[in-house]
Every structure is written in structure tokens, then in C-alpha cells.
C-alpha positions in Angstrom: 2.7 -6.7 13.2 4.8 -5.0 10.5 7.6 -4.3 13.0 8.1 -7.9 14.0 11.0 -9.3 12.0 10.3 -11.9 9.3 11.1 -15.4 10.6 10.6 -14.3 14.2 8.9 -16.9 16.5 6.9 -14.1 18.0 4.9 -13.9 14.7 3.4 -17.3 15.4 2.7 -16.4 18.9 0.9 -13.3 17.9 -1.1 -15.3 15.3 -2.3 -17.5 18.2 -3.5 -14.4 20.1 -5.2 -12.9 17.0 -7.0 -16.2 16.3 -8.1 -16.6 19.9 -6.1 -19.6 20.9 -4.1 -17.6 23.4 -5.3 -14.8 25.7 -8.7 -14.6 24.3 -10.9 -11.5 24.6 -14.6 -11.2 24.5 -14.4 -9.3 21.1 -11.1 -10.6 20.0 -8.0 -8.8 18.8 -7.6 -6.7 15.6 -4.3 -5.8 13.9 -3.6 -2.7 11.9 -0.7 -1.5 9.9 -0.1 2.2 10.1 2.1 4.1 7.5 5.8 4.0 8.1 8.2 6.9 8.3 8.9 6.9 4.6 5.2 6.8 3.7 4.4 9.7 6.1 7.3 11.7 4.8 5.8 11.6 1.3 2.4 12.4 2.5 0.6 9.1 1.9 -3.1 9.5 1.6 -5.6 7.7 3.9 -6.8 5.6 1.0 -3.3 4.6 -0.1 -2.5 3.8 3.6 -5.4 1.5 3.8 -4.5 -0.2 0.5 -0.9 -0.8 1.7 -2.2 -2.0 5.0 -4.4 -4.8 3.3 -1.7 -5.6 0.8 0.6 -6.2 3.7 -1.8 -8.6 5.5 -2.5 -10.4 2.2 1.1 -10.9 1.3 3.0 -11.4 4.6 3.1 -14.7 6.4 1.7 -15.7 8.8 -1.0 -13.0 8.6 -1.7 -14.0 4.9 -2.4 -17.6 6.1 -4.7 -16.7 9.1 -8.0 -18.4 9.3 -9.6 -15.2 10.4 -8.7 -12.5 7.9 -11.5 -10.2 9.3 -9.2 -9.5 12.2 -6.8 -7.4 10.0 -7.0 -3.8 9.0 -8.7 -0.6 10.1 -11.7 -1.2 7.9 -12.5 -4.5 9.6 -11.9 -2.9 13.0 -14.3 -0.1 12.2 -16.8 -2.6 10.8 -16.8 -4.4 14.2 -16.6 -1.3 16.4 -19.4 0.6 14.7 -22.2 -1.8 15.7 -20.9 -2.3 19.1 -20.7 1.5 19.8 -24.3 1.9 18.3 -25.5 -0.7 20.8 -23.8 0.9 23.7 -25.2 4.2 22.8 -28.7 2.6 22.3 -28.5 0.9 25.7 -27.3 4.1 27.4 -30.0 6.2 25.8 -32.8 3.8 26.8 -31.4 3.5 30.3 -31.0 7.3 30.6 -34.6 7.9 29.7 -36.0 5.1 31.8 -34.2 6.2 35.0 -33.8 9.9 34.4 -35.6 12.1 37.1 -38.3 14.4 35.7 
């Protein structure tokens, strides 16, 4: 999202995707912002990278005007994926022991 030029029509198209109006997925889409070359060159910390990421999404339109702010950032992505992964593991674990030969 940070590489799409300001004023580009594709920003609004991507917002439609993120908010589920276009090309919906079962669990939706998430957007992250990774450190750019200059930030990596100076050795940005993970904490600072996450802070910059959230500042970007809070300040840059159209992301800052999104109706679904929980779709932006690594922390929100991890918050969503953690329980999904736990459920998959739980389901696999139960199935494994129910159907495993003795």
C-alpha cells in the first residue's frame, strides 16, 4: 500500500478489496507496511517498524478513512491468524488421535 502513488485511482480500488466490496475472501485481506530501504539501512527496530506502519495507515488516505481499520498492520494480522492457526492445530490434533491406528 505504501508503494501506490498518492492520488492513484488504484488506492480506491485496493480499499474496495480490503473492505470486502471487491474480490472477497473468507477471512478477508490484510495490509502491512514493511520498512523501506532507508529504514532498513539504518537498522530500524521491529518495534519502530510497527510504529511507523501504524502511523502510515492512520495518516495516509484512503487507508486512514477505512471503515475497517483492523485490516491494517502486522499486529492485527497476527491477532487474526493466531486463533485461526490454533483452531486448525486443535482440529488436526483431535482428528489425528481419533483416527490414528494403534
